[in-house]
N, C-alpha and C positions, 0 to 999 in steps of 0.2 A: 565436232560433232561427232566423230570417232570417238573420243574420250567419253561424252555421253552416254554413246551405244552400252558402250563396255561397262563403264558404271552402273547403265539401268539395268543390267546383265547380274552383276554381281549384287546390287540392290535386292533382285528374284531372286536368286539363290540363296543369299543368305536367312533369307526371312521366307522363303518359300518351300522347303524342302525339309524344313524341320518341322516336328511338330512338338508344340508345347502342351503335355495334356493337365489340366488342374484337377487339383487333387478336389476330395468335397469341401466344401467350403459354402459362406451363405452367399446372396447373390453379391453381395458389395464387395467381395473378398474375393480374391482369385490369385492362388499357388500354381507357378508354373513350373514345369519338370520338362526338362530338354528330350526328348525321343525323336531319333531318326527313323525312316521306315524305306527299305530298298525297294526299287521300282515305284516308289509314289512320282508323277509328274504331273508337273502344272504348267499351265500355259497364262502368262499375264499379257494383257496389253498396255502398253505406257505411252502416254498422249502428253505431245507439249504445245500449248502455242504463246505465241509470244510478238509483241509488236514494240518497236523502239526506234531508233535514228542511231545516222553512223554517220560521223564529221570528218572525213581527211584533210588533209592540209592543205591550207590554200592555195590557189582561189578556188578552188573545188566544193561545190555547194553541200549542204548540208542531204543526207539524203533519209529517207523515212522506209521502213520495209515491214514487212507483217511475215510469220514463220510456222506453220506446224510440223511436226513428224510424229508420228505412230508406229512403233514399233511392237512385233509380239516376242513373249520370250518364254523360251521351255528350256524347265528346270526338271533335271530327273537325279534322283539317289541310286547312283549303282551301288553302292556297298557301304554294309555299315562292319568297321571293324573289329575285332574282339576289346579292343581297347575302346569302343565307345567313338572312335571317330568315324566321320562319313565322307566317300567319296561321291562327286557329283559334278553330273554335267550339264552345261550351261550351253544356250544356243541363242542365236537371233533369227528369227523364222521368216521373219517380214521385214521391210524397214519401206514405208512411205514419207513421202515429203512436198509440201507445197510453199514456195515462197516467190512475192512478190519486190519485188525492190527497184526504183529507177523506172517504172512502168513496165517493169519486164519481170514476167511470170512464170515457174518452173514447177511443175509437178513430174512427180516420179513416183511407181509403186512395184516397187521386186516383186510384187506377185503377180503382176501382170507385164513385165516387162519382156519385150522381144528385142534382142541385140540386131536381127535382120530389119527391124521396122523402126530403128531410130531414127528421127529426122532430123538432128541436128548434134552436135560433136559433143556438147555440153549432156544431153541425155543420156550418150553413148559411155562417156566417162564416169555419169555417176550410175550410170547400170554396170561398170566392171567394178566400180567402188562396191557397190553394195551386194553386188552377187558374190563379190569374195568374201562379204564380211558375213553373209546369210549363213555361206559353206563352212564357216571357221566353227569348232567345237573347243571348248576350255574346260577344263579339270578342276574344280576347287575342293580341297580336301579341308574339313573344317572339324575343330577337335571336341571334344565329349563336353565341352563348357559351351560350347558355341563358336569360338574363337576361331577364324581363318587361321589357319597354319601351313599352306601350302597352295600354289596354283599354279597348274602349267598351259602351254599353249598358242599364250599371248602373243611371243615374241614370234612365233611359226605364223599365227593370224596374221601379224603386221605385214611379217614379209609377203606372206600373199596375197595382200591387199595391192602391195608394190610389184608385186611381177603380175598381176591382173588387171594393171592398167592398160595396157598396149604399150604401144611404140611411136602413136601421132604425136603430133606437136602438142597437143593441148594438154595429153597425158603425160610426156617428158617434163613438160614444167610444172604440173601439179606433184608429179614423183619428186623433184630438186624439192618444193617445199613441204613435202612429206616426211622428206627423208631424214630432217633433224629432229621430227617428233618420237622420233623409235625408240629415243633414251627414254622416254617416259610411257611406253606401250612396249617393257618388258615383264616376265614373271614377277619380279622385285617389285617393280613399281604399282602395279597393279594387286599385288598381295597388301601394300601398305593401303591402298585406296579400298579394299574389301577391311580391311581392321577398323577404316572408320566409319564406314557402314554400320559395322557391327554395333559404333553408340545407341544408334536408335531400339535398339530392346531393352528391356527392361533389366534394373542389377534383381539380384537372387533376392528370394524371400515373399513371403506376401505381397501381394497387392491391393489396395483400399481403393474405393473411390476418393478422388481427391487427394494423393496420394501424387509428389512430383521428385522429379530429379533432374540434375544438370548433367552438362556435359561438358568438357573444354576438350579441342584437341588442336594439333597442328600437323602439316601437312607438306614436305619439300615439292617442288615444281621446279627441278633443275633445269629445264625446258626455257624455264623465263628467269632463271636465276633469282626466284624469292621461294615463298612459301607462302603458306594458305592458312592462317587459324582463323578459328572459328568456336564457336559457343551454343549449345542447344539446350533448351529447357522442355521438360516434357511433364504432361499433366495427365492424369488417369482420369477422365470425367463421367465415365459412363458406361454401362453393359448394353449394348443395343444389339438387335437381330438384323444381319443384313444376311440375303436369298437365304434364307433359313438358319441361319448358323449365328448363334450368338459370339458375341464379339465383344473385344476392351475397347472403348473408345477411348484414344489419345491425341489430344491435344498437342502439337508442336511449335516449336517456334527458333529457327536458324537466324545466326549473321556471321557473315565471313568478312574478311579482311586480307588483306597482301602485307609483307614484309620482307626485306631484304632476307637473302640465304645468306650468312656470312659464311658459312664453311665451303660454299660452294669455289670460292674465290683460290682455294688452296688444290683444288682440285685440276692437276698439269693435265693428269693422264685422260682425262676427257677430252675427245676433240673441240673446237670452238669452233661456232655457227653464230649466225648473223643474230639471232636470238640472247647470246650473252652481251650482246652490245646496246639492246634495248631497254628502256627504263620503262614499267611500267606498275598501275595501281588500279586495284581492283577491290570491289566492294559489294557485300548484297544484305539487303535488309529486307524488311517486311517477310521474311521465310514464316510465316501464319500456314499452320495444315494442320492437318486430322490423319489420323491412320486408326486402319480398324483390324484386331486381332485375331480371328476363332481361337478364344485360349483353350478350348477343350482339345482343338490338334496344334496348336500353337501357326497357322496361315497366315499369312498377310492377305487378308480380302480384300483390301481397299482402302488407295491413299491418295492425299490431295494436296498440294501447299501451293503459293506463290508467292512471287518473291523479285523484288526489283534491285539489276547488278547493273554498276555502273562500272567500267577501264578504260583508261588511259593508259595512251602507251609513246612514246619516242625514242629516238634514239640521238645522241651529242655528236656533232662533227668528229670525225677520224682521218688524221692529215695523213695515218699508216694503210689506212684501209685498201686493201687489194682491190677490192670494186670499187669502179671511180664513181659511182652511182652513191655510194655510201660513204665518200670521202667529206660532203656536205651536211652528212646525217638526215633525219628526217624527222619533219618538224610536228608537235604533236597530234595524235588522233584519238577521239574520244568514240565511243560504244555506247550504247544506253540499251535497256533491255528489261521489259515487264512481262513477265510470263507466269502460265500456270501449268504445273503438270501434274498429273494423274496418272497411279497404278490402278490394275482391277484387274481379279484373278476370272479368268472367264471360264475356265477349264481345270479338273481335275480328275485324276484317277489313277490307282493302284495298281501296281503289276504281283501276281505270286512270285515269291522270293526261291532262291537255290541258296542252299547252304553248304559250305567246305566238308569235308571228311569228315572232322570232330565239333563240325557246327559249331566254330569258333565265332565265322563270320556269316553274316547274313547278304547274298547278292543279289540284285537285279539280271531277269535274263535281258540279252542284246550287247550287243558290242560296247566296248568301252570306246570313250572319246580317245583319239589319237593322241 
C-alpha cells in the first residue's frame, strides 16, 4: 500500500510538472518538445477500486474482499537549472480508503481524521500511518531529456512513518512488519521506480495518429528476492478535447511477471529477513488502459487502466530457523485482485518565477522540500 502511494506520486511527478510543447503541425501529427515551468503546481486525484479473494493456508477459508483508495497528489516545479534539468517537489495531500473483508469494514480519510476521536486501535494506527505519509516531501530531479536522475527524501519519509506509529501493541507489531520493507523504500530504489515509469512517455520525434511503440523493462525487488519483468505497448489513437484541452489519446497495454533475482543470493552484506525465505510468484495481465496528454503543455490530463493480478507465496521448512513458527514453513497462500485505476488532473496553477543573479536558472517562490 505504501509502495503504491509513493509510485503514484512519482507517476504524477514525472508526467505532470513537465510541459511538452507541440510544434506547429497538421492535427494528426504532434511534435513533442520538453519544457519545464518553474512554479507550475498540479494536483491529481488517483483512485483505485478492486475486488478479489485471499486464501491463507488450510484450514482457513477463502476470504472475499473489496477495497478502494483515493489519493490527492501535488507536484510543484521548484527550479529549472541552467543545464535544463528541473527540481520537483512531490507530496500526498490526502489519503482515503475503504475496505471490506470477512464482514468487517474499515473506512478512513486523512482529511477528516481526528486522533482524539479514533474509536478503535485500527483507525488510530491508520491515522498515524497516513498522517506521517501526508507530511512527507520528496524531491525529484529530472534531466533535460525527461529522465529522472535523482530523488531524495524517501528514506527520511519512511523512517518518519515508523517513528509516527506510536508505542501501542498494534503499532509495535506493525512496525516489525514494516521494518524489512525499508530496503525498498530508499532513495536508490525509488529512483529505479521513477525510471521505469518514464517508459510511458513517447520516444523523441513526430508522432502520427496510428503510431505504436513498445517498451520492455525489469526491476529488482530485493524485499522478495526477485525481480519484475514487464512489457508495455502504446498506440497513438486520436486527438481529443478533454476539459478544454487538446490531448493526444494513447492506448496502453501492460503485462508483468516475476522471476528469481539471481544476483541477490551473493549479497552477504544485506541483513536477512523472513522475506528472504519466501518463494513468491506474481503476474499481472489484462493491463489495458488509455492516457490523455495535453500535447501543448505535456501535462497528463487523465489516465485509466484495468488489470488482473494474482500472487502466490509460500515458505519451505527450515530446521535451522531461529523462530519456532518458521521451522515448519508456511504453506501456499494465494491472493487475486481485479482493479481499476485512474489519474485525473483536478487543478493546475502557475506561479511567478524568480531568477538567480545571472539569470542562469529559474526558481519558483516558496520553500524547497526538506
